[in-house]
N, CA, C and O atoms as a GROMACS GRO file, in nm:
protein
  476
    1GLN      N    1   0.320  -1.350   1.565
    1GLN     CA    2   0.397  -1.258   1.485
    1GLN      C    3   0.305  -1.174   1.405
    1GLN      O    4   0.208  -1.224   1.348
    2VAL      N    5   0.333  -1.046   1.399
    2VAL     CA    6   0.252  -0.954   1.316
    2VAL      C    7   0.296  -0.967   1.170
    2VAL      O    8   0.414  -0.962   1.136
    3GLN      N    9   0.193  -0.984   1.088
    3GLN     CA   10   0.222  -0.999   0.942
    3GLN      C   11   0.132  -0.912   0.863
    3GLN      O   12   0.022  -0.880   0.906
    4LEU      N   13   0.179  -0.869   0.745
    4LEU     CA   14   0.103  -0.797   0.647
    4LEU      C   15   0.094  -0.883   0.522
    4LEU      O   16   0.194  -0.935   0.473
    5VAL      N   17  -0.026  -0.896   0.471
    5VAL     CA   18  -0.042  -0.975   0.350
    5VAL      C   19  -0.112  -0.894   0.249
    5VAL      O   20  -0.225  -0.849   0.269
    6GLU      N   21  -0.043  -0.875   0.132
    6GLU     CA   22  -0.097  -0.800   0.023
    6GLU      C   23  -0.168  -0.889  -0.074
    6GLU      O   24  -0.136  -1.007  -0.085
    7SER      N   25  -0.265  -0.833  -0.147
    7SER     CA   26  -0.330  -0.903  -0.251
    7SER      C   27  -0.386  -0.804  -0.350
    7SER      O   28  -0.396  -0.685  -0.322
    8GLY      N   29  -0.424  -0.856  -0.470
    8GLY     CA   30  -0.487  -0.775  -0.567
    8GLY      C   31  -0.400  -0.733  -0.685
    8GLY      O   32  -0.448  -0.667  -0.777
    9GLY      N   33  -0.273  -0.769  -0.683
    9GLY     CA   34  -0.187  -0.735  -0.796
    9GLY      C   35  -0.221  -0.830  -0.911
    9GLY      O   36  -0.290  -0.930  -0.897
   10GLY      N   37  -0.165  -0.787  -1.029
   10GLY     CA   38  -0.181  -0.861  -1.148
   10GLY      C   39  -0.143  -0.782  -1.276
   10GLY      O   40  -0.077  -0.678  -1.271
   11LEU      N   41  -0.187  -0.834  -1.383
   11LEU     CA   42  -0.166  -0.774  -1.510
   11LEU      C   43  -0.284  -0.692  -1.554
   11LEU      O   44  -0.397  -0.741  -1.549
   12VAL      N   45  -0.263  -0.569  -1.598
   12VAL     CA   46  -0.371  -0.483  -1.640
   12VAL      C   47  -0.318  -0.399  -1.755
   12VAL      O   48  -0.200  -0.366  -1.760
   13GLN      N   49  -0.408  -0.364  -1.846
   13GLN     CA   50  -0.373  -0.279  -1.957
   13GLN      C   51  -0.367  -0.131  -1.920
   13GLN      O   52  -0.434  -0.090  -1.825
   14PRO      N   53  -0.290  -0.053  -1.989
   14PRO     CA   54  -0.290   0.091  -1.959
   14PRO      C   55  -0.431   0.150  -1.958
   14PRO      O   56  -0.514   0.119  -2.043
   15GLY      N   57  -0.455   0.232  -1.864
   15GLY     CA   58  -0.588   0.289  -1.849
   15GLY      C   59  -0.681   0.209  -1.761
   15GLY      O   60  -0.789   0.256  -1.725
   16GLY      N   61  -0.642   0.090  -1.725
   16GLY     CA   62  -0.723   0.002  -1.641
   16GLY      C   63  -0.708   0.032  -1.497
   16GLY      O   64  -0.639   0.127  -1.459
   17SER      N   65  -0.773  -0.050  -1.416
   17SER     CA   66  -0.778  -0.027  -1.268
   17SER      C   67  -0.750  -0.152  -1.195
   17SER      O   68  -0.777  -0.261  -1.244
   18LEU      N   69  -0.695  -0.139  -1.076
   18LEU     CA   70  -0.676  -0.246  -0.984
   18LEU      C   71  -0.697  -0.194  -0.844
   18LEU      O   72  -0.676  -0.075  -0.817
   19ARG      N   73  -0.739  -0.284  -0.751
   19ARG     CA   74  -0.743  -0.249  -0.617
   19ARG      C   75  -0.659  -0.345  -0.530
   19ARG      O   76  -0.679  -0.466  -0.531
   20LEU      N   77  -0.566  -0.285  -0.458
   20LEU     CA   78  -0.481  -0.366  -0.371
   20LEU      C   79  -0.538  -0.365  -0.231
   20LEU      O   80  -0.600  -0.268  -0.187
   21SER      N   81  -0.514  -0.476  -0.162
   21SER     CA   82  -0.553  -0.490  -0.024
   21SER      C   83  -0.438  -0.535   0.058
   21SER      O   84  -0.352  -0.610   0.012
   22CYS      N   85  -0.434  -0.490   0.183
   22CYS     CA   86  -0.332  -0.533   0.270
   22CYS      C   87  -0.395  -0.554   0.412
   22CYS      O   88  -0.444  -0.460   0.474
   23ALA      N   89  -0.390  -0.676   0.456
   23ALA     CA   90  -0.452  -0.711   0.583
   23ALA      C   91  -0.340  -0.740   0.690
   23ALA      O   92  -0.247  -0.818   0.668
   24ALA      N   93  -0.355  -0.677   0.798
   24ALA     CA   94  -0.256  -0.697   0.912
   24ALA      C   95  -0.312  -0.795   1.004
   24ALA      O   96  -0.431  -0.788   1.037
   25SER      N   97  -0.232  -0.886   1.050
   25SER     CA   98  -0.276  -0.988   1.147
   25SER      C   99  -0.174  -0.998   1.258
   25SER      O  100  -0.060  -0.954   1.244
   26GLY      N  101  -0.215  -1.056   1.368
   26GLY     CA  102  -0.128  -1.073   1.488
   26GLY      C  103  -0.175  -0.980   1.597
   26GLY      O  104  -0.283  -0.920   1.590
   27SER      N  105  -0.090  -0.969   1.698
   27SER     CA  106  -0.117  -0.885   1.812
   27SER      C  107  -0.080  -0.741   1.785
   27SER      O  108   0.036  -0.701   1.798
   28ILE      N  109  -0.178  -0.664   1.748
   28ILE     CA  110  -0.152  -0.520   1.716
   28ILE      C  111  -0.238  -0.437   1.804
   28ILE      O  112  -0.357  -0.463   1.820
   29SER      N  113  -0.176  -0.336   1.861
   29SER     CA  114  -0.243  -0.245   1.951
   29SER      C  115  -0.288  -0.117   1.875
   29SER      O  116  -0.402  -0.105   1.831
   30ILE      N  117  -0.195  -0.026   1.863
   30ILE     CA  118  -0.226   0.103   1.799
   30ILE      C  119  -0.150   0.120   1.667
   30ILE      O  120  -0.027   0.108   1.662
   31ILE      N  121  -0.226   0.149   1.562
   31ILE     CA  122  -0.168   0.170   1.434
   31ILE      C  123  -0.157   0.317   1.409
   31ILE      O  124  -0.258   0.387   1.410
   32ASN      N  125  -0.039   0.366   1.387
   32ASN     CA  126  -0.018   0.507   1.362
   32ASN      C  127  -0.041   0.542   1.212
   32ASN      O  128  -0.092   0.649   1.177
   33ALA      N  129  -0.002   0.448   1.128
   33ALA     CA  130  -0.017   0.479   0.984
   33ALA      C  131  -0.003   0.347   0.905
   33ALA      O  132   0.062   0.252   0.949
   34MET      N  133  -0.064   0.346   0.789
   34MET     CA  134  -0.047   0.236   0.697
   34MET      C  135  -0.032   0.299   0.564
   34MET      O  136  -0.088   0.405   0.536
   35GLY      N  137   0.047   0.231   0.479
   35GLY     CA  138   0.068   0.285   0.345
   35GLY      C  139   0.118   0.188   0.243
   35GLY      O  140   0.142   0.070   0.269
   36TRP      N  141   0.132   0.243   0.124
   36TRP     CA  142   0.183   0.161   0.012
   36TRP      C  143   0.307   0.222  -0.046
   36TRP      O  144   0.314   0.343  -0.068
   37TYR      N  145   0.403   0.138  -0.070
   37TYR     CA  146   0.528   0.174  -0.139
   37TYR      C  147   0.538   0.086  -0.257
   37TYR      O  148   0.472  -0.018  -0.264
   38ARG      N  149   0.622   0.127  -0.355
   38ARG     CA  150   0.644   0.043  -0.472
   38ARG      C  151   0.792   0.051  -0.517
   38ARG      O  152   0.862   0.149  -0.494
   39GLN      N  153   0.834  -0.058  -0.581
   39GLN     CA  154   0.969  -0.065  -0.629
   39GLN      C  155   0.967  -0.127  -0.769
   39GLN      O  156   0.929  -0.242  -0.787
   40ALA      N  157   1.010  -0.049  -0.866
   40ALA     CA  158   1.020  -0.095  -0.999
   40ALA      C  159   1.156  -0.157  -1.024
   40ALA      O  160   1.250  -0.126  -0.952
   41PRO      N  161   1.169  -0.241  -1.121
   41PRO     CA  162   1.301  -0.306  -1.148
   41PRO      C  163   1.412  -0.204  -1.163
   41PRO      O  164   1.399  -0.108  -1.239
   42GLY      N  165   1.521  -0.224  -1.088
   42GLY     CA  166   1.634  -0.137  -1.102
   42GLY      C  167   1.623  -0.001  -1.027
   42GLY      O  168   1.715   0.080  -1.031
   43LYS      N  169   1.510   0.021  -0.961
   43LYS     CA  170   1.486   0.146  -0.890
   43LYS      C  171   1.468   0.127  -0.738
   43LYS      O  172   1.443   0.017  -0.688
   44GLU      N  173   1.482   0.239  -0.672
   44GLU     CA  174   1.459   0.233  -0.523
   44GLU      C  175   1.309   0.235  -0.494
   44GLU      O  176   1.228   0.283  -0.573
   45ARG      N  177   1.277   0.180  -0.375
   45ARG     CA  178   1.146   0.180  -0.325
   45ARG      C  179   1.100   0.324  -0.298
   45ARG      O  180   1.174   0.404  -0.242
   46GLU      N  181   0.978   0.355  -0.339
   46GLU     CA  182   0.927   0.489  -0.321
   46GLU      C  183   0.788   0.487  -0.260
   46GLU      O  184   0.713   0.391  -0.275
   47LEU      N  185   0.756   0.592  -0.192
   47LEU     CA  186   0.628   0.609  -0.132
   47LEU      C  187   0.524   0.629  -0.238
   47LEU      O  188   0.545   0.709  -0.329
   48VAL      N  189   0.408   0.556  -0.227
   48VAL     CA  190   0.296   0.577  -0.316
   48VAL      C  191   0.184   0.660  -0.243
   48VAL      O  192   0.139   0.765  -0.288
   49ALA      N  193   0.146   0.603  -0.129
   49ALA     CA  194   0.037   0.672  -0.056
   49ALA      C  195   0.048   0.626   0.086
   49ALA      O  196   0.099   0.518   0.116
   50ARG      N  197  -0.004   0.712   0.175
   50ARG     CA  198  -0.004   0.673   0.317
   50ARG      C  199  -0.125   0.735   0.387
   50ARG      O  200  -0.166   0.847   0.356
   51ILE      N  201  -0.180   0.661   0.479
   51ILE     CA  202  -0.295   0.714   0.556
   51ILE      C  203  -0.265   0.699   0.702
   51ILE      O  204  -0.219   0.595   0.749
   52PHE      N  205  -0.293   0.806   0.775
   52PHE     CA  206  -0.256   0.819   0.916
   52PHE      C  207  -0.376   0.788   1.003
   52PHE      O  208  -0.489   0.780   0.955
   53SER      N  209  -0.350   0.771   1.134
   53SER     CA  210  -0.455   0.730   1.226
   53SER      C  211  -0.572   0.831   1.227
   53SER      O  212  -0.688   0.793   1.242
   54GLY      N  213  -0.540   0.957   1.210
   54GLY     CA  214  -0.642   1.060   1.209
   54GLY      C  215  -0.721   1.071   1.079
   54GLY      O  216  -0.816   1.149   1.069
   55GLY      N  217  -0.680   0.991   0.976
   55GLY     CA  218  -0.748   0.993   0.853
   55GLY      C  219  -0.685   1.073   0.742
   55GLY      O  220  -0.726   1.064   0.626
   56SER      N  221  -0.586   1.150   0.775
   56SER     CA  222  -0.523   1.231   0.669
   56SER      C  223  -0.439   1.134   0.578
   56SER      O  224  -0.398   1.025   0.618
   57THR      N  225  -0.418   1.184   0.458
   57THR     CA  226  -0.345   1.104   0.362
   57THR      C  227  -0.240   1.186   0.293
   57THR      O  228  -0.243   1.309   0.294
   58VAL      N  229  -0.146   1.114   0.232
   58VAL     CA  230  -0.045   1.175   0.153
   58VAL      C  231  -0.018   1.086   0.033
   58VAL      O  232  -0.019   0.963   0.044
   59TYR      N  233   0.006   1.149  -0.083
   59TYR     CA  234   0.032   1.080  -0.206
   59TYR      C  235   0.155   1.135  -0.272
   59TYR      O  236   0.186   1.254  -0.260
   60THR      N  237   0.227   1.047  -0.344
   60THR     CA  238   0.330   1.101  -0.427
   60THR      C  239   0.266   1.167  -0.546
   60THR      O  240   0.161   1.122  -0.593
   61GLU      N  241   0.327   1.271  -0.597
   61GLU     CA  242   0.272   1.355  -0.700
   61GLU      C  243   0.231   1.272  -0.823
   61GLU      O  244   0.128   1.301  -0.883
   62SER      N  245   0.305   1.176  -0.860
   62SER     CA  246   0.274   1.105  -0.985
   62SER      C  247   0.145   1.022  -0.980
   62SER      O  248   0.098   0.975  -1.084
   63VAL      N  249   0.089   1.004  -0.863
   63VAL     CA  250  -0.033   0.919  -0.853
   63VAL      C  251  -0.150   0.998  -0.806
   63VAL      O  252  -0.260   0.943  -0.796
   64LYS      N  253  -0.135   1.126  -0.777
   64LYS     CA  254  -0.241   1.205  -0.730
   64LYS      C  255  -0.352   1.212  -0.835
   64LYS      O  256  -0.322   1.227  -0.953
   65ASP      N  257  -0.477   1.203  -0.793
   65ASP     CA  258  -0.596   1.206  -0.880
   65ASP      C  259  -0.613   1.081  -0.953
   65ASP      O  260  -0.704   1.074  -1.036
   66ARG      N  261  -0.532   0.980  -0.931
   66ARG     CA  262  -0.545   0.848  -0.993
   66ARG      C  263  -0.562   0.740  -0.889
   66ARG      O  264  -0.641   0.648  -0.907
   67PHE      N  265  -0.488   0.752  -0.780
   67PHE     CA  266  -0.488   0.646  -0.678
   67PHE      C  267  -0.565   0.705  -0.554
   67PHE      O  268  -0.567   0.826  -0.531
   68THR      N  269  -0.624   0.617  -0.480
   68THR     CA  270  -0.689   0.653  -0.357
   68THR      C  271  -0.661   0.545  -0.252
   68THR      O  272  -0.686   0.426  -0.272
   69ILE      N  273  -0.607   0.592  -0.138
   69ILE     CA  274  -0.583   0.503  -0.028
   69ILE      C  275  -0.697   0.513   0.073
   69ILE      O  276  -0.748   0.623   0.098
   70SER      N  277  -0.737   0.402   0.131
   70SER     CA  278  -0.840   0.402   0.231
   70SER      C  279  -0.812   0.286   0.328
   70SER      O  280  -0.724   0.204   0.306
   71ARG      N  281  -0.890   0.283   0.435
   71ARG     CA  282  -0.870   0.177   0.535
   71ARG      C  283  -0.999   0.134   0.602
   71ARG      O  284  -1.099   0.207   0.603
   72ASP      N  285  -0.994   0.014   0.657
   72ASP     CA  286  -1.102  -0.039   0.734
   72ASP      C  287  -1.043  -0.078   0.871
   72ASP      O  288  -0.981  -0.183   0.888
   73ASN      N  289  -1.065   0.010   0.965
   73ASN     CA  290  -1.001  -0.005   1.096
   73ASN      C  291  -1.043  -0.136   1.162
   73ASN      O  292  -0.961  -0.202   1.225
   74ALA      N  293  -1.167  -0.172   1.148
   74ALA     CA  294  -1.216  -0.293   1.215
   74ALA      C  295  -1.145  -0.417   1.163
   74ALA      O  296  -1.132  -0.515   1.237
   75LYS      N  297  -1.099  -0.417   1.039
   75LYS     CA  298  -1.031  -0.528   0.976
   75LYS      C  299  -0.881  -0.512   0.968
   75LYS      O  300  -0.811  -0.598   0.914
   76ASN      N  301  -0.830  -0.402   1.023
   76ASN     CA  302  -0.688  -0.375   1.015
   76ASN      C  303  -0.637  -0.391   0.867
   76ASN      O  304  -0.535  -0.453   0.838
   77THR      N  305  -0.714  -0.332   0.781
   77THR     CA  306  -0.686  -0.350   0.636
   77THR      C  307  -0.675  -0.212   0.569
   77THR      O  308  -0.749  -0.119   0.602
   78VAL      N  309  -0.584  -0.201   0.477
   78VAL     CA  310  -0.567  -0.080   0.400
   78VAL      C  311  -0.580  -0.112   0.253
   78VAL      O  312  -0.532  -0.216   0.209
   79TYR      N  313  -0.640  -0.026   0.177
   79TYR     CA  314  -0.664  -0.050   0.035
   79TYR      C  315  -0.598   0.060  -0.050
   79TYR      O  316  -0.580   0.174  -0.008
   80LEU      N  317  -0.566   0.018  -0.171
   80LEU     CA  318  -0.519   0.118  -0.264
   80LEU      C  319  -0.592   0.097  -0.401
   80LEU      O  320  -0.566   0.003  -0.476
   81GLN      N  321  -0.687   0.192  -0.426
   81GLN     CA  322  -0.760   0.188  -0.552
   81GLN      C  323  -0.673   0.261  -0.656
   81GLN      O  324  -0.637   0.377  -0.639
   82MET      N  325  -0.641   0.190  -0.762
   82MET     CA  326  -0.553   0.246  -0.869
   82MET      C  327  -0.632   0.254  -0.998
   82MET      O  328  -0.677   0.154  -1.054
   83ASN      N  329  -0.648   0.378  -1.042
   83ASN     CA  330  -0.721   0.401  -1.169
   83ASN      C  331  -0.630   0.463  -1.274
   83ASN      O  332  -0.525   0.517  -1.239
   84SER      N  333  -0.666   0.457  -1.396
   84SER     CA  334  -0.589   0.515  -1.505
   84SER      C  335  -0.448   0.471  -1.502
   84SER      O  336  -0.357   0.553  -1.516
   85LEU      N  337  -0.426   0.348  -1.485
   85LEU     CA  338  -0.291   0.294  -1.468
   85LEU      C  339  -0.203   0.317  -1.592
   85LEU      O  340  -0.251   0.307  -1.705
   86LYS      N  341  -0.077   0.345  -1.570
   86LYS     CA  342   0.021   0.369  -1.674
   86LYS      C  343   0.132   0.266  -1.669
   86LYS      O  344   0.155   0.209  -1.562
   87PRO      N  345   0.201   0.241  -1.777
   87PRO     CA  346   0.313   0.143  -1.772
   87PRO      C  347   0.415   0.181  -1.666
   87PRO      O  348   0.476   0.091  -1.607
   88GLU      N  349   0.437   0.304  -1.640
   88GLU     CA  350   0.531   0.343  -1.536
   88GLU      C  351   0.488   0.312  -1.395
   88GLU      O  352   0.566   0.330  -1.301
   89ASP      N  353   0.365   0.266  -1.378
   89ASP     CA  354   0.314   0.222  -1.247
   89ASP      C  355   0.357   0.076  -1.220
   89ASP      O  356   0.340   0.027  -1.109
   90THR      N  357   0.413   0.008  -1.321
   90THR     CA  358   0.457  -0.125  -1.299
   90THR      C  359   0.566  -0.136  -1.193
   90THR      O  360   0.669  -0.070  -1.200
   91ALA      N  361   0.540  -0.219  -1.096
   91ALA     CA  362   0.624  -0.232  -0.981
   91ALA      C  363   0.576  -0.342  -0.891
   91ALA      O  364   0.466  -0.396  -0.908
   92VAL      N  365   0.658  -0.375  -0.793
   92VAL     CA  366   0.607  -0.453  -0.680
   92VAL      C  367   0.561  -0.359  -0.576
   92VAL      O  368   0.636  -0.270  -0.534
   93TYR      N  369   0.438  -0.375  -0.531
   93TYR     CA  370   0.381  -0.284  -0.436
   93TYR      C  371   0.384  -0.349  -0.296
   93TYR      O  372   0.341  -0.463  -0.277
   94TYR      N  373   0.435  -0.274  -0.202
   94TYR     CA  374   0.456  -0.323  -0.067
   94TYR      C  375   0.363  -0.248   0.032
   94TYR      O  376   0.345  -0.126   0.023
   95CYS      N  377   0.308  -0.324   0.123
   95CYS     CA  378   0.228  -0.265   0.229
   95CYS      C  379   0.320  -0.236   0.346
   95CYS      O  380   0.409  -0.315   0.378
   96ASN      N  381   0.298  -0.120   0.412
   96ASN     CA  382   0.377  -0.082   0.530
   96ASN      C  383   0.280  -0.048   0.644
   96ASN      O  384   0.173   0.008   0.623
   97MET      N  385   0.323  -0.083   0.763
   97MET     CA  386   0.250  -0.041   0.880
   97MET      C  387   0.340   0.010   0.988
   97MET      O  388   0.440  -0.053   1.025
   98GLU      N  389   0.305   0.125   1.040
   98GLU     CA  390   0.375   0.184   1.157
   98GLU      C  391   0.282   0.172   1.273
   98GLU      O  392   0.169   0.219   1.270
   99TRP      N  393   0.331   0.108   1.378
   99TRP     CA  394   0.240   0.094   1.492
   99TRP      C  395   0.320   0.103   1.624
   99TRP      O  396   0.443   0.105   1.626
  100PHE      N  397   0.242   0.108   1.732
  100PHE     CA  398   0.301   0.133   1.859
  100PHE      C  399   0.261   0.021   1.960
  100PHE      O  400   0.144  -0.016   1.973
  101GLN      N  401   0.364  -0.032   2.030
  101GLN     CA  402   0.344  -0.134   2.125
  101GLN      C  403   0.462  -0.143   2.219
  101GLN      O  404   0.577  -0.127   2.178
  102SER      N  405   0.434  -0.169   2.345
  102SER     CA  406   0.534  -0.179   2.449
  102SER      C  407   0.626  -0.056   2.450
  102SER      O  408   0.747  -0.066   2.469
  103GLY      N  409   0.565   0.060   2.430
  103GLY     CA  410   0.648   0.179   2.441
  103GLY      C  411   0.734   0.212   2.320
  103GLY      O  412   0.813   0.306   2.323
  104ARG      N  413   0.718   0.135   2.215
  104ARG     CA  414   0.797   0.157   2.095
  104ARG      C  415   0.721   0.162   1.970
  104ARG      O  416   0.620   0.094   1.955
  105THR      N  417   0.770   0.244   1.877
  105THR     CA  418   0.712   0.243   1.744
  105THR      C  419   0.778   0.135   1.663
  105THR      O  420   0.901   0.124   1.661
  106GLN      N  421   0.696   0.055   1.595
  106GLN     CA  422   0.741  -0.055   1.521
  106GLN      C  423   0.697  -0.043   1.375
  106GLN      O  424   0.599   0.026   1.344
  107PHE      N  425   0.771  -0.111   1.286
  107PHE     CA  426   0.740  -0.105   1.144
  107PHE      C  427   0.737  -0.247   1.089
  107PHE      O  428   0.821  -0.331   1.123
  108ASN      N  429   0.640  -0.270   1.004
  108ASN     CA  430   0.634  -0.397   0.930
  108ASN      C  431   0.612  -0.377   0.784
  108ASN      O  432   0.553  -0.278   0.740
  109TRP      N  433   0.661  -0.472   0.711
  109TRP     CA  434   0.642  -0.472   0.560
  109TRP      C  435   0.581  -0.604   0.515
  109TRP      O  436   0.610  -0.710   0.569
  110GLY      N  437   0.497  -0.591   0.416
  110GLY     CA  438   0.448  -0.710   0.352
  110GLY      C  439   0.551  -0.763   0.250
  110GLY      O  440   0.654  -0.702   0.223
  111LYS      N  441   0.517  -0.877   0.197
  111LYS     CA  442   0.608  -0.939   0.097
  111LYS      C  443   0.600  -0.876  -0.040
  111LYS      O  444   0.693  -0.890  -0.119
  112GLY      N  445   0.494  -0.808  -0.068
  112GLY     CA  446   0.480  -0.738  -0.194
  112GLY      C  447   0.385  -0.810  -0.286
  112GLY      O  448   0.368  -0.932  -0.278
  113THR      N  449   0.323  -0.732  -0.374
  113THR     CA  450   0.237  -0.793  -0.479
  113THR      C  451   0.273  -0.717  -0.613
  113THR      O  452   0.286  -0.595  -0.615
  114LEU      N  453   0.288  -0.791  -0.716
  114LEU     CA  454   0.333  -0.739  -0.839
  114LEU      C  455   0.217  -0.678  -0.922
  114LEU      O  456   0.115  -0.742  -0.945
  115VAL      N  457   0.236  -0.559  -0.965
  115VAL     CA  458   0.143  -0.492  -1.059
  115VAL      C  459   0.217  -0.466  -1.192
  115VAL      O  460   0.319  -0.397  -1.197
  116THR      N  461   0.159  -0.525  -1.297
  116THR     CA  462   0.221  -0.507  -1.426
  116THR      C  463   0.120  -0.434  -1.516
  116THR      O  464   0.008  -0.482  -1.534
  117VAL      N  465   0.157  -0.323  -1.572
  117VAL     CA  466   0.071  -0.243  -1.662
  117VAL      C  467   0.131  -0.249  -1.800
  117VAL      O  468   0.235  -0.189  -1.827
  118SER      N  469   0.067  -0.320  -1.885
  118SER     CA  470   0.122  -0.342  -2.021
  118SER      C  471   0.011  -0.378  -2.116
  118SER      O  472  -0.090  -0.438  -2.077
  119SER      N  473   0.031  -0.340  -2.244
  119SER     CA  474  -0.059  -0.374  -2.343
  119SER      C  475  -0.028  -0.509  -2.407
  119SER      O  476  -0.100  -0.553  -2.496
   0.00000   0.00000   0.00000
C-alpha cells in the first residue's frame, strides 16, 4: 500500500520556523505533484504549497515569501520550510501526492502533523 508519512510538526513561537517532511512509500511509479494542505479547527482544508514534476511551484498568497516547498526525488520526499510563523498558521498540515499508475491518476493523503504557533 502506498502511504505518506508526515513529520516535523510541533509547537513553535510566533516568528519561529519549522520544517515539515513527507515521505512516500510503497509501489510508486510516476509522481505528478506533491504538496501540503492545512486545516485549522473549524475551517476547511486549504492548499498551502504544491510542487509539480517539472519543478514548478504554487503557494497560497498568505504564505508566499515565508514558506518554501522542495522535494527529493530519490527519496520520494517533499519538504515544507516554514519561516516567520504566525498564530494563524496553526493547523494540521497534510501531505498530498498525485501520481500515475495503471493508466490512472491517483491521490493519497497523509495522516497529518499538527503545527501550533503560540506564545
